[in-house]
C-alpha positions in Angstrom: 16.3 45.3 31.6 19.7 45.7 32.6 22.3 43.8 31.3 23.2 42.2 34.7 19.7 41.0 35.2 19.9 39.5 31.2 23.2 38.3 32.2 21.8 36.2 36.0 18.3 35.5 33.6 20.7 33.8 30.4 22.4 31.9 33.1 19.9 30.8 35.3 18.2 30.1 32.7 21.2 27.4 31.5 21.5 25.9 34.8 17.3 25.1 35.0 15.6 25.6 31.9 18.4 24.4 29.5 17.8 20.9 30.7 13.9 20.5 31.1 14.1 21.6 27.9 16.7 18.5 26.6 15.0 16.0 28.2 11.6 17.1 26.8 13.1 17.1 23.4 14.4 14.2 23.8 11.3 12.1 24.8 9.8 14.0 21.7 11.7 14.5 19.1 14.2 12.2 19.8 17.9 12.3 21.1 19.1 12.4 17.2 17.8 16.3 17.0 17.6 17.3 20.5 21.5 17.8 21.9 22.0 19.3 25.4 23.7 22.5 22.9 20.9 23.3 21.0 18.7 23.6 24.1 21.3 25.6 25.7 21.0 27.7 22.3 17.2 28.2 22.6 17.1 29.0 26.4 20.1 31.9 25.8 18.3 33.2 22.3 15.0 33.1 23.9 16.3 35.5 27.1 17.2 38.0 25.0 14.9 38.1 22.5 12.1 38.3 25.3 14.2 40.9 26.5 13.7 43.0 23.1 10.3 42.3 22.4 9.4 43.0 26.0 11.5 46.1 25.2 9.5 47.3 22.0 6.2 46.1 22.6 4.2 45.9 26.2 1.3 43.7 27.3 -0.4 40.7 25.9 1.1 41.6 22.0 4.6 40.8 23.7 3.7 37.4 25.4 2.0 36.4 21.9 5.3 38.0 20.0 7.5 36.3 22.7 5.6 32.7 23.0 6.1 32.2 19.1 9.5 33.1 19.0 10.4 31.0 21.7 8.1 28.3 19.7 10.4 29.2 16.3 13.7 28.6 18.5 12.5 24.9 19.5 11.4 24.5 16.2 14.6 25.3 14.1 16.9 23.7 16.9 15.3 20.4 17.2 13.8 20.5 13.5 10.5 19.6 13.9 7.1 20.7 13.5 5.3 24.0 15.2 2.7 21.3 17.5 5.5 19.1 18.0 8.0 22.6 19.4 5.0 23.1 21.3 4.3 20.0 23.2 8.2 19.9 23.5 7.6 23.3 25.5 4.7 22.4 27.6 6.3 18.9 28.2 9.6 21.0 29.4 7.4 23.4 31.7 5.8 20.2 33.5 9.8 18.7 34.1 10.4 22.2 35.9 7.6 22.2 38.1 7.8 18.5 38.9 11.5 19.9 39.7 10.5 22.5 41.8 8.5 20.9 43.6 10.3 17.7 44.6 12.7 20.3 45.7 10.9 22.6 47.6 9.5 19.6 49.2 13.2 18.8 50.1 13.3 22.6 51.7 15.3 23.8 48.9 14.1 26.8 47.2 14.9 28.5 43.1 13.7 31.7 42.0 13.7 33.9 44.5 17.1 36.3 43.9 17.7 33.9 40.9 17.8 30.8 43.7 21.2 32.4 45.2 19.1 33.4 48.6 16.1 35.4 49.3 16.3 39.0 48.5 16.9 41.6 51.2 
């Protein structure tokens, strides 16, 4: 992965993933433990860790290690247990899917070319 790809992934993650993670965290663990900056840090560190893990490991093992690392970040920053970290992560994905579907119904697409237009 090139540095520009990693920086793009982090920026888009902050814009798209962090708000969903923050909302899911506020719903599951409460507003006092789920701060927006925690969601931003989880997103940034998760992106960097995912890139590093993918560079050194491959296949299913990399995916499993990335999942554990991401859940650990949610667990640590939201000061919760493994089960609630898993529930927060699942709820964040559900929130993202609902938002993406709503945007798609409005004719707005996010994803291709980091949301800045279709890659040519």
